VMD Tcl script that draws the C-alpha trace (Angstrom):
set ca {
  {-7.42 -15.66 8.29}
  {-9.24 -12.51 9.28}
  {-8.95 -9.09 7.70}
  {-7.52 -7.72 10.94}
  {-4.70 -10.28 10.92}
  {-3.68 -9.76 7.28}
  {-0.25 -8.10 7.42}
  {0.66 -5.03 5.42}
  {-1.16 -1.83 4.56}
  {-2.90 -1.48 1.21}
  {-3.84 1.76 -0.48}
  {-5.46 1.58 -3.90}
  {-3.92 3.66 -6.67}
  {-6.90 4.69 -8.79}
  {-4.64 5.26 -11.81}
  {-3.60 1.57 -11.95}
  {-5.43 -1.68 -12.60}
  {-7.00 -2.96 -9.37}
  {-6.35 -6.65 -10.12}
  {-2.65 -5.98 -10.66}
  {-2.41 -4.12 -7.36}
  {-4.15 -6.89 -5.40}
  {-1.93 -9.48 -7.07}
  {1.26 -7.55 -6.31}
  {0.29 -6.93 -2.68}
  {-0.67 -10.54 -1.96}
  {2.31 -11.90 -3.86}
  {4.69 -9.78 -1.80}
  {3.13 -11.03 1.43}
  {3.31 -14.64 0.26}
  {6.87 -14.69 -1.08}
  {8.21 -12.94 2.03}
  {6.32 -15.48 4.17}
  {4.35 -12.72 5.87}
  {1.41 -14.96 4.93}
  {2.38 -18.53 5.79}
  {1.81 -21.63 3.65}
  {-1.53 -23.21 4.46}
  {-3.24 -19.90 5.30}
  {-6.83 -19.81 4.04}
  {-7.69 -16.71 1.98}
  {-11.47 -16.12 2.12}
  {-12.46 -14.04 -0.89}
  {-15.10 -12.08 0.98}
  {-12.63 -11.01 3.66}
  {-10.08 -10.09 1.01}
  {-12.68 -7.97 -0.76}
  {-13.35 -6.16 2.52}
  {-9.64 -5.68 3.19}
  {-8.94 -4.25 -0.26}
  {-12.30 -2.42 -0.37}
  {-12.97 -3.90 -3.81}
  {-15.53 -6.14 -5.46}
  {-14.94 -9.89 -5.73}
  {-13.94 -9.68 -9.41}
  {-10.40 -8.27 -8.98}
  {-9.91 -10.58 -5.99}
  {-10.77 -13.67 -8.07}
  {-8.57 -12.50 -10.93}
  {-5.61 -11.82 -8.64}
  {-5.95 -15.21 -6.95}
  {-6.06 -16.89 -10.37}
  {-2.74 -15.24 -11.26}
  {-1.24 -16.40 -7.98}
  {-2.42 -19.93 -8.75}
  {-0.66 -19.74 -12.14}
  {2.57 -18.99 -10.28}
  {1.92 -21.97 -7.95}
  {1.65 -19.74 -4.90}
  {-1.96 -20.53 -3.95}
  {-4.22 -23.55 -4.32}
  {-7.80 -22.85 -5.41}
  {-10.44 -25.47 -4.63}
  {-13.67 -24.46 -6.44}
  {-16.69 -24.08 -4.16}
  {-14.45 -24.79 -1.19}
  {-11.55 -22.47 -0.38}
  {-8.35 -20.79 -1.52}
  {-5.23 -21.18 0.56}
  {-1.56 -20.31 0.31}
  {0.27 -23.29 -1.16}
  {3.23 -25.03 0.40}
  {6.57 -24.31 -1.24}
  {6.73 -26.31 -4.47}
  {10.25 -27.75 -4.74}
  {9.89 -28.77 -8.38}
  {8.89 -25.22 -9.29}
  {11.76 -23.81 -7.22}
  {14.31 -26.06 -8.94}
  {13.09 -25.03 -12.40}
  {13.22 -21.35 -11.46}
  {16.73 -21.81 -10.11}
  {17.91 -23.49 -13.33}
  {16.40 -20.69 -15.41}
  {17.84 -17.92 -13.26}
  {21.29 -19.48 -13.03}
  {21.50 -20.00 -16.79}
  {20.51 -16.40 -17.50}
  {22.63 -14.71 -14.85}
  {25.76 -16.66 -15.72}
  {25.54 -15.22 -19.23}
  {24.71 -11.73 -17.97}
  {27.74 -11.77 -15.66}
  {29.95 -12.92 -18.54}
  {28.71 -10.18 -20.86}
  {29.06 -7.44 -18.24}
  {32.51 -8.53 -17.10}
  {33.81 -8.75 -20.67}
  {33.10 -5.02 -20.93}
  {35.19 -4.26 -17.81}
  {32.73 -1.67 -16.55}
  {34.06 0.20 -13.47}
  {31.13 2.66 -13.56}
  {28.61 -0.19 -13.30}
  {30.69 -1.79 -10.56}
  {30.51 1.44 -8.57}
  {26.72 1.61 -8.98}
  {26.43 -1.97 -7.79}
  {28.68 -1.28 -4.80}
  {26.57 1.75 -3.92}
  {23.50 -0.52 -3.88}
  {25.40 -2.91 -1.63}
  {26.10 -0.06 0.77}
  {22.34 0.24 1.26}
  {22.03 -3.51 1.61}
  {24.72 -3.45 4.30}
  {22.73 -0.78 6.17}
  {19.65 -3.03 6.05}
  {21.64 -5.94 7.47}
  {23.16 -3.80 10.22}
  {19.70 -2.65 11.30}
  {18.22 -6.16 11.11}
  {15.79 -5.13 8.35}
  {15.56 -8.35 6.33}
  {12.53 -7.18 4.35}
  {14.38 -4.24 2.82}
  {17.55 -6.33 2.62}
  {15.63 -8.59 0.24}
  {14.25 -5.66 -1.77}
  {17.74 -4.21 -2.25}
  {18.96 -7.69 -3.19}
  {16.47 -7.69 -6.06}
  {17.55 -4.19 -7.08}
  {21.16 -5.41 -7.34}
  {20.24 -8.21 -9.73}
  {17.73 -6.12 -11.70}
  {20.41 -3.50 -12.31}
  {22.50 -6.10 -14.13}
  {19.55 -7.22 -16.27}
  {18.84 -3.61 -17.18}
  {22.48 -2.98 -18.04}
  {22.32 -5.64 -20.77}
  {18.91 -4.31 -21.85}
  {16.89 -7.35 -20.78}
  {14.14 -5.87 -18.58}
  {11.49 -8.19 -20.04}
  {13.62 -11.21 -19.13}
  {13.83 -9.89 -15.57}
  {10.03 -9.70 -15.42}
  {9.77 -13.25 -16.78}
  {12.29 -14.55 -14.26}
  {10.52 -12.85 -11.36}
  {7.14 -14.30 -12.32}
  {8.57 -17.83 -12.21}
  {10.53 -17.42 -8.96}
  {7.86 -17.24 -6.27}
  {8.60 -20.63 -4.75}
  {12.36 -20.16 -5.05}
  {11.99 -16.78 -3.33}
  {10.11 -18.42 -0.46}
  {12.86 -21.01 -0.04}
  {15.46 -18.24 0.00}
  {13.41 -16.34 2.58}
  {13.40 -19.42 4.82}
  {17.18 -19.63 4.45}
  {17.94 -15.93 4.95}
  {17.68 -15.82 8.78}
  {20.23 -18.67 9.08}
  {23.27 -17.36 10.92}
  {25.76 -15.87 8.46}
  {23.57 -16.26 5.36}
  {22.84 -12.55 4.83}
  {26.51 -11.66 5.38}
  {27.48 -14.31 2.84}
  {25.07 -12.79 0.30}
  {26.69 -9.39 0.74}
  {30.17 -10.81 0.31}
  {29.16 -12.70 -2.83}
  {27.46 -9.62 -4.28}
  {30.62 -7.64 -3.64}
  {32.76 -10.19 -5.45}
  {30.42 -10.16 -8.44}
  {30.56 -6.36 -8.64}
  {34.35 -6.30 -8.35}
  {34.76 -8.93 -11.08}
  {32.56 -6.87 -13.40}
  {34.65 -3.79 -12.68}
  {37.91 -5.66 -13.25}
  {36.76 -7.41 -16.41}
  {37.26 -10.95 -15.08}
  {34.45 -12.85 -16.83}
  {35.50 -16.33 -15.69}
  {35.65 -15.33 -12.04}
  {32.39 -13.37 -12.34}
  {30.59 -16.49 -13.54}
  {32.10 -18.57 -10.74}
  {30.89 -16.01 -8.19}
  {27.37 -16.01 -9.65}
  {27.23 -19.82 -9.58}
  {28.33 -19.92 -5.95}
  {25.92 -17.13 -5.01}
  {22.82 -18.64 -6.61}
  {23.46 -22.21 -5.48}
  {23.52 -21.60 -1.73}
  {19.87 -22.27 -0.93}
  {19.62 -25.45 -3.01}
  {22.72 -26.84 -1.28}
  {20.83 -26.82 2.04}
  {17.50 -27.87 0.53}
  {17.22 -31.11 2.51}
  {17.94 -29.27 5.75}
  {15.21 -26.73 4.96}
  {12.72 -29.52 4.19}
  {13.50 -31.18 7.53}
  {13.31 -27.92 9.48}
  {10.07 -26.70 7.88}
  {8.12 -29.86 6.94}
  {4.78 -28.04 7.03}
  {5.98 -25.35 4.60}
  {7.65 -27.41 1.87}
  {6.02 -29.91 -0.49}
  {7.92 -33.11 -1.28}
  {8.82 -33.25 -4.96}
  {6.65 -36.33 -5.55}
  {3.59 -34.72 -3.94}
  {0.21 -35.39 -5.57}
  {-2.54 -32.85 -4.75}
  {-5.60 -34.20 -2.97}
  {-8.86 -32.83 -4.36}
  {-11.48 -31.47 -2.00}
  {-15.04 -32.66 -2.55}
  {-17.24 -30.12 -4.33}
}
mol new
graphics top color blue
foreach p $ca { graphics top sphere $p radius 0.5 }
foreach p [lrange $ca 0 end-1] q [lrange $ca 1 end] { graphics top cylinder $p $q radius 0.2 }
display resetview
């Protein structure tokens, strides 16, 4: 990797913690696959790119390693990790368990006002799809789900879920360009919103289960199509010599 080839534009906000900003910027590039698995991340070049000292770079990379998004080999190199299937499966189980309950709680309240807000968000997601803007399609997708977490007053749980979902997000990003996948997401989102508005808790949960299970259903196909991006579940890391 060279600084010139690093995608994205970074502008430091002097009112916020530098490490957090570096972490957020790199994480976004990694989970959207703008930086591919296997890419080496030289700390010196990152420091030049961000115009920061090595300290916030090291701290940000350590946080990314905690989320299993990069592999750090001391005295050797740091590189973007392959997609960890075991981590993705655990994140999926966590997210599915939480969002099934959220959908049930929201639908029991039969909340037409919330349904309208969700449908308004989906109008923006539709516009992203129509223009071929998958990056903002994904951002609006997250806004849709976060709105439901906020409605049941669980913003901290949303933050926890997001921090564990990096590998699942990368799998979903691999799946998104598949013909018809984005349209299917929109249709499933619409059904979830309508069930919440109509107060049909059982159907709302069924829609959430179908929506969140799509990527794992085609997991083997994704592994076969992108063998260099996805780690087998029985993978054992190989240590580099010091």
